PAGUDO-385591 format. One line per 4 residues: number of its first residue (from 1); their letters; for each residue y, z, x of C-alpha. Coordinates in nm, 4 decimals. Each point is the difference from the previous one (the first is absolute). Layout:
<pts>
NUM	A	Y:Z:X  ...
</pts>
This chain:
<pts>
1	MIET	-0.2119:-2.4852:1.1948  -0.2001:0.3113:-0.1264  -0.2290:-0.2278:-0.2079  -0.0731:-0.2193:0.3134
5	LTNQ	-0.0793:0.3155:0.1861  -0.2327:0.1567:-0.2619  -0.1753:-0.3332:-0.0304  -0.0977:0.0239:0.3759
9	IPLI	-0.1259:0.3552:-0.0358  -0.3586:-0.0349:-0.1459  0.0010:0.3641:-0.1507  0.2951:-0.0807:-0.2264
13	SNCK	-0.0033:-0.3789:-0.0299  -0.1163:0.0197:-0.3540  0.2661:0.2356:-0.1218  0.1297:-0.0078:-0.3518
17	EIIQ	0.3471:0.1430:0.0420  0.2407:0.0807:0.2902  0.2733:0.2677:-0.0486  0.2547:0.0803:0.2865
21	IKKG	0.0597:0.3753:0.0496  0.3620:0.0512:0.1204  -0.0002:0.3746:-0.0022  -0.0365:0.1932:0.3247
25	ASSD	0.1632:0.0233:0.3461  -0.2569:-0.1877:0.1882  0.0854:-0.3409:0.1474  -0.3324:-0.1455:-0.1270
29	EKYL	-0.0057:-0.2348:-0.2826  -0.2331:0.1563:-0.2733  -0.1814:-0.1785:-0.2855  -0.2183:0.1337:-0.2645
33	INLE	-0.2915:-0.2494:-0.0327  -0.1855:-0.0209:-0.3289  -0.3518:-0.1041:0.0641  -0.2607:-0.0807:-0.2691
37	NKKV	-0.1435:0.3631:-0.0139  0.2493:0.2067:0.2189  0.3359:0.0386:0.1527  0.0767:0.0048:0.3609
41	LLRV	0.3148:0.0361:0.2065  0.1022:-0.2680:0.2564  0.2474:0.0809:0.2780  0.1369:-0.2615:0.2110
45	FNHD	0.1734:0.0605:0.3368  0.1129:-0.1698:0.3173  -0.2643:-0.1059:0.2417  0.1444:0.1993:0.2866
49	ELNS	-0.0676:0.3109:-0.2071  -0.3727:-0.0675:0.0103  -0.1189:0.2680:0.2496  0.2052:0.2843:-0.1775
53	KKME	-0.1393:-0.1110:-0.3476  -0.3483:-0.0052:0.1402  0.0356:0.3643:0.1018  0.1533:0.0827:-0.3407
57	YSIL	-0.3066:-0.1809:-0.1540  -0.2414:0.2259:0.2096  0.1948:0.3010:-0.1276  -0.0822:-0.1042:-0.3618
61	EKMQ	-0.3625:-0.0398:0.1019  0.0044:0.3422:0.1441  0.1561:0.1557:-0.3097  -0.3133:-0.1147:-0.1955
65	DYNV	-0.2117:0.2277:0.2357  0.2050:0.2855:-0.1405  -0.0103:-0.1107:-0.3585  0.3779:-0.0348:-0.0088
69	TCSQ	0.1243:-0.1387:-0.3207  0.1940:-0.3017:0.1337  -0.0329:-0.3934:0.0217  -0.3465:-0.0982:0.1375
73	PISI	0.0380:-0.2746:0.2666  -0.1847:-0.3233:-0.0935  0.1216:-0.2599:0.2379  0.2455:-0.0791:0.2860
77	GTVN	0.0684:-0.3211:0.1733  0.2469:-0.2905:0.0695  0.0805:-0.3276:-0.1719  0.2642:-0.2499:0.1065
81	NQGY	0.1437:0.2318:0.2620  0.0428:0.2776:-0.2604  -0.1911:0.3271:-0.0158  -0.1394:0.1532:-0.3129
85	IITT	-0.1874:0.3041:-0.1160  -0.1954:0.0284:-0.3376  -0.0699:0.3412:-0.1396  -0.1026:0.1400:-0.3388
89	YIEG	0.2839:0.0545:-0.2444  0.0820:0.3441:-0.1211  0.0752:-0.0306:-0.3833  0.3063:0.2150:-0.1071
93	KDAE	0.3838:0.0507:0.0809  0.1894:0.1749:0.2710  0.0137:0.3805:-0.0400  0.3614:-0.0172:0.0765
97	DELP	0.0773:-0.1879:-0.3176  -0.2515:0.1768:-0.2266  -0.0016:0.3602:0.0921  0.3354:0.0803:-0.1630
101	QYSD	-0.1429:-0.1021:-0.3362  -0.2933:0.2451:0.0276  -0.0275:0.3684:-0.0735  0.0463:0.2463:0.2725
105	QEQF	-0.3714:0.0850:-0.0078  -0.1026:-0.3652:0.0221  0.2334:-0.0364:0.2935  -0.1528:0.2946:0.1729
109	NIGI	-0.3474:-0.1098:-0.0695  0.0717:-0.3497:0.1779  0.1664:0.1897:0.2878  -0.3339:0.2069:0.0242
113	EAGK	-0.2061:-0.3174:0.0267  0.2363:-0.1567:0.2470  -0.0154:0.3114:0.2255  -0.3898:-0.0280:-0.0110
117	ELRK	0.0021:-0.3557:0.1069  0.2511:0.0708:0.2852  -0.2440:0.2665:0.1206  -0.2784:-0.2588:0.0023
121	MHQY	0.2052:-0.2247:0.2368  0.0549:0.2623:0.2426  -0.3653:0.0272:0.0826  0.0657:-0.3106:0.2142
125	TAPN	0.0916:0.1034:0.3545  0.1999:-0.2060:0.2548  -0.1642:-0.2194:0.2534  -0.0124:0.1507:0.3393
129	HVTS	0.2637:-0.2184:0.1506  0.2588:0.1460:-0.2382  0.2192:0.2450:0.2048  0.0830:0.3535:-0.1415
133	WYLR	0.2059:0.0398:-0.3065  0.2230:0.2406:0.1642  0.0934:-0.2281:0.2849  0.0475:-0.3129:-0.2248
137	KKEK	0.2102:0.1858:-0.2778  0.2219:0.1885:0.2534  0.0824:-0.3246:0.1836  0.0750:-0.1871:-0.3061
141	HKKY	0.2184:0.2801:-0.1246  0.1879:0.0125:0.3223  0.0820:-0.3713:-0.0396  0.1210:0.0378:-0.3628
145	LDAY	0.2156:0.3095:0.0873  0.1634:-0.1774:0.3163  0.0810:-0.3036:-0.2268  0.1411:0.2338:-0.2728
149	LTCE	0.2278:0.1926:0.2452  0.1721:-0.3431:0.0829  0.0226:-0.1458:-0.3489  0.2848:0.0311:-0.2337
153	IKIK	-0.1603:0.1748:-0.2887  -0.0516:0.3680:0.0150  -0.1919:0.2400:-0.2243  0.1500:0.3215:-0.1074
157	NDKK	-0.1427:0.3025:0.1793  -0.1749:-0.2194:0.2538  0.0111:0.2491:0.2766  -0.1668:0.2552:-0.2333
161	IMDF	-0.2860:-0.2637:-0.0616  -0.0339:-0.0708:0.3709  -0.0270:0.3617:0.0827  -0.2762:0.0472:-0.2619
165	IEEN	-0.1851:-0.2916:0.1555  0.0188:0.1476:0.3411  -0.1108:0.3407:-0.1218  -0.3083:-0.1679:-0.1639
169	IHLM	-0.1031:-0.2918:0.1891  -0.2633:0.1769:0.2089  -0.2041:0.0320:-0.3276  -0.0971:-0.3621:0.0461
173	KQRP	-0.2073:0.0872:0.3140  -0.3671:-0.0134:-0.0705  0.0445:-0.1511:-0.3490  -0.2853:-0.2325:-0.0952
177	NIFQ	0.0153:-0.3884:0.0689  -0.1433:-0.1596:-0.3279  0.0628:-0.3009:-0.2110  0.3397:-0.0011:-0.1822
181	HDDF	0.0826:-0.2204:-0.2887  0.3556:0.0600:0.0985  0.1486:-0.1060:-0.3247  -0.1692:0.2141:-0.2533
185	HVGN	0.2328:0.0394:-0.3011  0.0111:-0.0768:-0.3762  0.1174:-0.3666:0.0954  -0.3414:-0.0639:0.1484
189	IIVN	-0.2144:0.1577:-0.2508  -0.1361:-0.1717:-0.3187  -0.0659:0.1677:-0.3305  -0.1794:-0.1363:-0.3008
193	NKKF	-0.0343:0.1583:-0.3448  0.1769:0.3115:0.1314  -0.2602:0.0522:0.2784  0.0104:-0.0455:0.3723
197	AGVI	-0.1364:-0.3625:0.0609  0.0374:-0.0549:0.3874  0.2042:-0.0124:0.3244  0.1551:-0.3189:0.1321
201	DFNR	0.2032:-0.1332:0.2960  -0.1708:0.1290:0.3219  0.2026:-0.2371:0.2285  0.2008:0.2796:0.1455
205	YDWG	-0.3042:0.2164:0.1048  0.0390:0.2104:0.3054  -0.1885:0.2882:0.1796  0.1093:0.3532:0.0273
209	DPIH	0.0566:0.3477:-0.1843  -0.1287:-0.0161:-0.3638  0.2929:0.2142:-0.0986  0.2444:-0.2686:0.0943
213	EFLK	-0.1316:-0.2049:-0.3080  0.1642:0.2498:-0.2381  0.3668:-0.0647:0.1020  -0.0022:-0.2942:-0.2246
217	IGIF	-0.0209:0.2440:-0.2821  0.3462:0.1497:0.1070  0.1594:-0.3315:0.0473  -0.1373:-0.2162:-0.3040
221	SRKV	-0.2609:0.1581:-0.2208  0.1801:0.3306:-0.1017  0.2923:-0.1955:-0.1423  -0.2401:-0.1932:-0.2287
225	SIPF	-0.2462:0.2884:-0.0885  0.0031:0.3709:0.1177  -0.3246:0.0664:-0.1883  -0.1660:-0.2878:0.1681
229	SIGQ	0.1379:0.1247:0.3405  -0.1284:0.3523:-0.0527  -0.3177:-0.1463:-0.1211  -0.0495:-0.1954:0.3121
233	IRGY	0.0318:0.2851:0.2301  -0.2274:0.2319:-0.2182  -0.2763:-0.2968:-0.0351  0.0143:-0.0460:0.3821
237	YNNI	-0.0621:0.3715:0.0648  -0.2683:0.0370:-0.2695  0.2405:0.2067:-0.2328  0.0612:0.2454:0.2831
241	EPDE	0.3617:0.0941:0.0773  0.1136:-0.1511:0.3365  0.0814:0.2487:0.2759  0.3358:0.0346:0.1892
245	YFWR	-0.1297:-0.2183:0.2789  -0.0213:-0.2915:-0.2508  0.3563:0.0481:-0.1344  0.1534:0.0503:0.3566
249	LYSL	-0.1648:-0.3279:0.1182  0.0863:-0.1753:-0.3226  0.3694:0.1102:0.0531  -0.0192:-0.0964:0.3679
253	YLAM	-0.0986:-0.3483:-0.0962  0.2755:-0.0279:-0.2633  0.2602:0.1265:0.2481  -0.1016:-0.2561:0.2532
257	CVFS	0.0181:-0.2689:-0.2692  0.3767:0.0653:-0.0594  0.0732:-0.1782:0.3175  -0.2662:-0.2655:-0.0048
261	TVIW	0.1036:-0.0848:-0.3458  0.3591:-0.0593:0.0834  -0.0784:-0.2170:0.3168  -0.2793:-0.1977:-0.1787
265	TIKT	0.2200:-0.0800:-0.3034  0.2927:-0.1045:0.2134  -0.2320:-0.2459:0.1838  -0.2233:-0.1178:-0.2624
269	IPDD	0.1824:0.0105:-0.3468  0.3658:0.1127:0.0727  0.0961:-0.0850:-0.3583  -0.2146:0.2769:-0.1308
273	INDM	0.1581:0.2682:0.2193  0.1692:0.1861:-0.2823  -0.3288:0.0112:-0.2055  -0.1870:0.1288:0.2909
277	LDKV	0.2667:0.2545:0.0879  -0.0471:0.1219:-0.3651  -0.3663:0.0583:0.0683  0.0740:0.1794:0.3279
281	YMFL	0.2443:0.2387:-0.1555  -0.2310:0.0544:-0.2938  -0.2728:0.1478:0.2124  0.2503:0.1841:0.2312
285	EDHD	0.1301:0.1728:-0.3167  -0.3752:0.0721:-0.1021  -0.0313:0.1957:0.3262  0.3582:0.1417:0.0338
289	YFSR	0.0215:-0.2060:0.3146  -0.3264:0.1799:0.1163  0.1029:0.3390:-0.0484  -0.2964:-0.0006:-0.2198
293	IKPK	-0.3291:-0.1851:0.0884  -0.1393:-0.0112:-0.3645  0.1915:-0.2501:-0.2096  0.1867:0.1429:-0.3075
297	WYTF	-0.1934:-0.2489:-0.2360  -0.3444:0.1517:0.1086  -0.0557:0.2611:-0.2767  -0.3628:0.0784:-0.0588
</pts>
């Protein structure tokens, strides 16, 4: 089937080799296409996703304006009632797999570069029709919290976490509305020859507070590489120590994430609930259930 598809897309009809890529959480089918003089990435998706994919494609185009090191869009279209996107291919491997094999300094340096790239992305401001971050995030949190209060799974010290959120939720007012990758962590970063090579997977993008991007450090990246995680924060802030306002917002978003993670996992991947709860308890312990806003692992 994939060979029939590639034959009907002129850009890749003369490909030398097709390799399916099975890693990643996206529902897209992904293929590495070897052409005569370069490699490209082909993603195939359901036709009914075309409008959302066009928006994602335009996001990738916009990222080129800011010199973000990511896949460059080449073509988008439909063939035989299936949609496709072709982009450049970033050579390398997932940072999630590779970082533990590197020295602490190498991990930190890659984190620095990742932070700089994230800063570039955040130059892109939200379209005028996007409502305020505060209103959207507060409403979303209320829905997750209401669902949590009626579900069977309960988190230790949940009242303490809820109180911390109530005390700090006002900090979201007047926060900027900018582009969010919204899945920025070591699993979506490519490294090559112990160097940062690029960012992938923009399909979960959103608009809102740039500090919200950092919560994926607390949930995913710090478990893989603390030096990278520290480096990402330092790189983003041009090696200047972030202030208390950053840490308080970072902790607020992690605290909110406790309840959204429980509900999202129950609804989406219930078999993974124990693994996700382990991640939740890891960052709760990092913050002593938000008695502290700067996590224990951040030592610089």
